[in-house]
Structure formats: structure tokens, C-alpha cells
C-alpha positions, 0 to 999 in steps of 0.5 A, spaced: 791 926 468 790 932 464 784 936 464 785 941 459 780 941 453 783 938 447 783 944 441 777 946 437 775 942 432 780 936 434 779 930 430 777 923 435 775 917 431 778 911 429 783 907 423 782 902 418 786 899 413 783 896 407 786 889 406 785 888 414 778 890 414 774 890 407 775 882 404 772 881 398 778 880 395 776 879 388 770 882 388 768 889 384 774 888 379 779 888 384 786 885 382 790 881 387 795 884 393 801 882 396 797 881 403 792 877 399 799 872 398 799 872 406 796 866 410 796 865 417 801 860 421 808 859 422 811 862 415 808 868 415 813 872 418 818 870 413 814 871 407 813 878 410 820 879 410 820 878 403 822 870 403 816 868 398 816 862 394 809 863 390 806 869 388 799 866 387 795 864 393 796 856 395 790 851 395 789 849 402 792 855 406 788 860 409 788 867 407 785 872 413 785 878 408 781 874 403 774 876 407 777 880 413 771 883 416 767 884 410 767 891 411 766 892 403 759 889 404 757 892 411 761 898 411 754 902 412 752 898 418 759 899 421 760 907 420 753 907 424 756 904 429 762 909 429 757 915 428 754 913 434 760 913 438 761 921 436 767 920 431 770 926 427 774 922 423 775 915 420 782 913 417 781 909 411 786 906 406 784 905 398 786 899 395 790 900 390 788 894 386 781 896 387 783 903 383 788 899 378 787 892 379 794 891 375 797 897 377 800 899 371 793 899 367 791 904 362 785 907 366 782 906 373 777 901 375 770 904 375 767 900 379 773 900 385 772 908 385 765 908 385 765 904 392 770 909 395 765 914 393 760 911 397 764 910 402 766 917 403 759 919 402 756 915 407 762 918 412 760 925 410 753 923 411 754 923 419 759 929 419 765 924 419 772 926 415 775 921 411 782 921 413 785 917 407 791 913 406 794 912 399 798 906 400 797 901 407 801 895 406 798 893 399 802 893 392 798 890 386 801 883 385 802 884 378 807 890 380 811 885 383 811 880 378 813 884 372 817 890 375 820 887 382 815 892 386 818 898 389 826 896 387 824 899 380 823 906 379 817 905 374 813 905 380 814 912 382 810 913 375 805 908 377 804 911 384 803 918 381 798 916 376 794 912 382 795 918 387 793 923 382 786 919 380 784 919 387 785 927 388 782 928 382 776 923 383 775 925 391 778 932 391 770 934 394 770 929 399 777 928 402 781 934 405 786 929 410 791 925 405 797 920 407 802 917 402 805 911 405 803 907 412 808 906 416 813 908 411 819 905 415 816 898 416 819 897 409 826 896 413 823 891 417 817 887 413 820 889 406 814 884 403 809 888 407 812 895 406 814 895 399 812 889 395 819 886 395 821 879 394 829 877 395 833 872 391 838 868 395 845 872 395 842 879 394 844 885 398 837 886 401 840 893 405 841 896 398 835 893 395 831 896 401 834 903 401 833 903 393 826 902 394 825 907 400 828 912 395 823 911 390 817 911 395 820 918 398 820 921 391 813 918 390 811 921 396 813 928 394 810 927 387 804 925 391 804 931 395 806 936 389 799 933 385 795 934 392 797 941 393 795 942 385 789 939 385 786 940 392 789 947 395 785 946 401 788 939 402 793 937 408 797 931 406 802 928 411 807 922 411 806 916 416 811 913 421 811 907 426 814 911 431 816 910 439 821 912 442 828 908 444 830 908 451 838 906 452 838 900 457 843 904 461 846 911 461 853 908 458 855 912 453 855 907 448 848 905 450 845 912 449 848 912 442 845 906 440 838 909 442 840 915 438 842 910 431 835 906 433 831 912 432 834 915 426 833 908 423 826 911 423 827 918 423 830 918 416 824 917 412 820 923 415 827 927 415 826 927 408 819 927 407 818 933 412 825 937 411 826 935 404 833 933 404 837 926 406 840 927 413 848 927 414 847 921 418 843 917 412 849 919 408 854 916 413 850 910 413 850 909 406 858 910 405 859 906 411 855 900 408 857 901 401 850 903 399 849 906 392 843 910 392 841 911 384 838 918 383 835 921 377 836 929 376 831 933 379 829 928 385 833 932 390 829 939 388 823 935 388 824 932 395 826 939 397 820 943 394 814 938 396 814 936 403 809 934 408 803 938 411 803 934 418 807 928 421 802 922 422 804 917 426 802 910 430 804 909 437 803 902 441 810 901 445 816 904 446 823 900 445 829 899 449 836 898 446 843 896 449 850 894 447 851 888 452 851 882 449 848 879 455 842 884 455 840 883 448 839 876 450 832 878 453 829 881 447 821 882 447 817 878 442 812 880 438 814 887 436 817 887 429 822 892 431 826 888 436 827 891 443 830 889 449 826 887 455 824 894 459 824 891 466 820 898 468 814 896 464 809 891 463 807 888 456 801 886 452 798 879 451 803 879 444 809 882 448 809 889 446 811 894 452 805 898 455 808 905 456 803 911 456 809 916 458 813 914 452 807 916 448 808 923 451 816 923 449 815 920 443 810 926 441 814 931 444 820 928 440 817 929 433 814 936 434 821 938 437 824 935 431 820 937 425 815 943 428 809 941 424 802 938 426 802 932 428 796 927 427 796 921 432 793 916 427 794 909 430 794 907 438 791 901 441 791 895 445 791 888 441 788 883 446 784 877 447 777 878 448 772 873 452 765 873 451 762 872 458 756 867 459 751 874 459 754 875 452 758 881 454 765 883 453 768 887 459 774 890 456 777 894 462 784 893 460 783 896 454 779 902 457 785 902 462 790 903 456 787 908 452 785 912 458 793 912 460 795 914 453 789 919 452 791 923 458 799 922 456 797 926 449 793 931 453 799 932 457 803 933 450 798 938 448 799 942 454 807 941 453 805 945 447 805 939 442 800 941 436 796 935 435 790 935 430 787 929 431 787 922 434 784 916 431 785 909 435 787 903 431 782 898 430 775 901 432 772 894 430 776 888 431 779 887 424 785 882 422 791 883 425 797 886 419 802 882 423 800 876 425 793 875 421 789 873 427 782 875 429 784 874 436 788 880 437 783 884 438 783 892 438 776 894 437 770 897 441 766 893 437 766 885 437 766 882 431 764 874 431 770 871 428 776 867 430 783 865 427 780 860 422 775 864 419 769 861 423 763 865 425 757 870 424 761 876 423 756 879 427 757 886 430 757 887 438 759 893 443 764 892 448 764 896 454 769 900 451 764 903 446 760 907 451 767 909 454 770 912 448 763 915 446 764 919 453 771 921 451 769 924 445 763 927 448 767 930 453 772 932 448 777 928 452 776 931 459 772 925 461 776 919 462 774 915 467 
């Protein structure tokens, strides 16, 4: 375990997303978003992949984002608890449809802007830095209906207007920004990542990579605007990370792992290095993909790269070229992974691999030589409230202890890491399953998968443990 102090000014904290925490889905002038159309149940995953029958909520189904944990009304109570833990930063997202209810509105919704003013002011009152994601898995539904979402170049303009509005409004309150949450998720859950809905027979790969180009251009325009409007701000990208192990040392397995990692690196290669990598050009050629670019796109990407690399890390992956090995895949994780016989799994089948966290951080820093920001990490688990009303989540403490220790080792390796915001410091709705029982928090929220419960908050055992971690600047992990 590393006992080396973390860098001075290290941003310890937690991370939330508007669509998983706020609720109040039609209050304050907010428009309908893509996540507001995702119910609980067996059909959710296919909908997330772009197989959508209706772009309106269906009566009789339960939509967990509609109320979520009511952070919209209870954020002051929650932020006070975060402050008690000693948070230096809270990563949040802005709901696009709170600011532009339809996405293409001629002017922003003042009530939505005011909500985030109040939220950021409350954080700053406690000395907590807001770290703001501009787009976190929620596209205004109107943009899907009217334009086909990110398959349409027009969304670049709408996003630029939205981002510029945020920078102008909050330039004195927010110094850390990110453009798209887990941008590589567009390839795996395209409705969630980009609001894409597919018709039967369409070339989904072509559409996804064209949408990716539009998001990459939009991200570069946001970086440009941020640097112009808030010169002292830092704006980054955000990757769903997790290195891929080859199942064996067979050269075919080794190269399969390289290709799996490149699938994700592609997005950050463009956002950090400013150009399409050679392997992507070959992929497009081999798959007969034609990415439409406008004049000036390449120059824009080259001139407006990100300041830092934000990333999430929950699990590593493994891959093989052996058909027999490929029959034994892990469940839960959207990336799909061969089961790693050397690693344990979470309640949802995700591998638990602290060493993989260190390896991933080294991979990213070696590749990009830009500061890293760990903006999601944590253990989704089933928590039981004991007879005495307590939640003894020692398994969560153990997971986080080992991962934070390996992050310390990565810093000793020479990796520059500016902060760590663990995912879901308070229980929130799961993005992938819509469940409440998949809990990450240090704070328990009384709500079940069907939406029943008081929404009351209660500290878990991990609350005081994480408080100690922050107080000691990462040196007291026991």
C-alpha cells in the first residue's frame, strides 16, 4: 500500500449525474430527455442500444429517472453531508434539457440556469469545487425526433450554443469542465451515449462513427469556447476506461487485446492528440465506412485539444480469439469480457481488479502525457440495513481501499493525477440497469427498485472511512 502523500491540492470528492440524481424531470421548465424514456425491466438494455419503439413515456411503466433521489430539491442536505466528509470537489452534470428544453430553443431557460447557479453557490459555500460535465447521457428528446440526434451535423451547432451558454453563465464559479461523459459508450449503448435510434437494416456502425465525428467536432468547439471565455479554466474529455488483458500470451490474443483497447483510445486520441489515428483510418477502410467531414474539421480538432484526461475505472477486461474461451463471458459489464480466472467479481459480474486501475492510469499517462482526473470509481453492491439500522459496507471500504492504494502507486510511478471523485457518494439510480439496489454510496437513500421509500438519507460505515481518507490526504486507508 502506498503511504506517499497525494499531490498538494489533490481534489478528493465524489461524482453524480443529473439524470441519475436530480429527478424533477418536468419541473423548472425542463424538457424531456432520452434517459426519461428508459424504464426498468428487461427491455431497458435493448432500448439503450437504440432499439426504441416510442419516444414518449409509456403509461404503466416505471421510469426511475423521473424522481431519482430528488437531488433537485434536496441538494443542500446532500452537499452538507459531502462537506462533512471533507469533499474538495463534486463532479456533477448539467441537464441539457434544463437549459434548452428542446435543445434547439432560441434562448435558454432562465429557471434551469438559476438552479445550477444555486447548486454551484452551495458547493462553493463549503469550499467544494464544482467539476461539471456538459453532456452526461441525456439528449433532449426533441433533438432525437426532429433531427435524428447526433447522426445529424446540426447537433454540433446546438451543442456549441449550449456549452457556450454554460461557460458564459458560470465562468466565475466553475474551473473544471468535461465535454462528453464516457464518450466511447456511444459505440456500446448508442441511445444513451448519443440519442441514436436505429431503423431495421441500417448500417449501425456507419451511423455510430459518423455521430462520433460530430461529437468530437462539438467537443473541440467547446474546448475552443471554454479557453476563450474562461482562460484560467481546465476542460477535459472523459473515457470509460479499463485495460484489456489477453487471455493467453498467444500473439493472436495479444493483438486482440490491442484492438479492444484501441476501440476506446480512438476517442481520446482525437481529443488529446488532435487527429484521427492511422488504425482508425484502416478500420474505416476495412469496414467500408465513409465519415463525412466538413472543411475545417481537421484543423479544428488539431488546434483545440483537451487540457486533461478524465476517466472512469470500475473493472478491467480480458479477451481471446479462442471460440471455446469466448463462451465464458462475464455478465453485467457493457463492454463484454472473457471471465478472468484470477479475479473476483462484484454482485453484478464486474471484475474487481485494483492492479488494473494502476495499469490503466499508467497506460493513459504514457500515451497522452496529460494530467489525469479519476472522475468515477466505486463498487456497486447490495447493501443490507441491519436490525439496529446500520449499513456495514466493509466490502465497499475494501474495494476502495485497494483502488486508492493503487492510485497512490500510479502517482509514485510518475503519473500526474489531479483528483479522485468516487462514483455515487450517495446512492443514485444505476445508469445501466435503472436499479436502486445497485448502490455505490457512502450515504444510503431509502428507496427501492419500484420507487418506494422515504428518500431519507443515512450514513453508512464507509462514510467515516472516506472522511478519514480525505483528512489524511490518502495516507490513512485502514
